[in-house]
C-alpha positions in Angstrom: 53.1 -17.8 14.8 57.1 -17.7 14.5 59.6 -16.9 11.7 61.4 -19.8 10.0 65.1 -20.0 8.2 65.0 -22.0 5.4 67.3 -23.6 2.9 69.7 -20.5 1.3 70.8 -19.8 4.6 72.9 -23.4 3.9 74.9 -21.7 1.7 75.1 -18.2 3.0 75.2 -18.9 6.7 75.1 -14.8 7.4 74.7 -13.9 11.1 73.0 -10.4 10.5 69.8 -12.0 11.5 71.5 -13.0 14.9 72.8 -9.3 15.4 69.1 -7.4 15.1 66.9 -10.0 17.1 65.4 -8.4 19.9 65.1 -11.6 21.8 67.9 -14.0 20.7 65.7 -16.5 19.5 68.3 -17.5 16.4 70.9 -19.8 17.5 73.8 -21.4 14.9 73.6 -24.9 13.8 76.2 -26.8 12.2 75.2 -25.9 8.6 72.5 -22.7 9.1 70.9 -20.7 11.7 67.6 -21.6 13.3 64.8 -19.5 15.1 63.6 -21.2 18.0 59.5 -20.9 17.7 58.6 -20.5 21.3 61.1 -17.2 21.9 60.3 -15.5 18.3 58.1 -12.8 18.9 57.3 -12.0 15.0 58.8 -8.5 14.9 60.2 -9.3 11.1 63.5 -7.8 12.0 65.2 -10.9 10.8 63.6 -11.0 7.8 64.3 -7.4 6.6 68.1 -8.2 7.1 68.7 -11.5 5.9 71.0 -11.3 2.4 69.7 -14.4 0.6 65.9 -13.8 1.8 66.1 -17.5 3.6 63.8 -15.9 6.5 59.9 -16.3 6.3 57.0 -15.9 8.5 55.9 -19.8 9.1 52.2 -19.1 7.2 54.4 -17.7 4.1 57.2 -20.7 3.9 57.5 -21.8 0.3 55.9 -24.7 -0.6 59.5 -26.7 -1.5 60.7 -25.3 1.9 57.9 -26.7 4.0 60.4 -29.2 5.8 62.5 -26.3 7.5 59.4 -25.7 9.7 60.0 -28.8 11.7 63.9 -28.8 11.2 63.8 -25.1 13.0 61.6 -27.0 15.9 63.5 -30.0 15.9 66.7 -27.9 16.3 65.4 -26.7 19.8 63.1 -29.4 21.3 65.2 -32.4 19.4 
């Protein structure tokens, strides 16, 4: 299970999550940040510092944000 960055990041694009990630699984895209689900260790450090509450554990992503699970995967795996 990995954490997922959702739509509030698009308007904020803060980098606190990148700074606290112990495994460097968060990368900056053109319009938001993304979490590599293959590297994420589910520590929750990123979720705790996100200023716009854009980060969720995959099982808890709100229904209206479900598409971001696949967007995060596609960013890393095409």
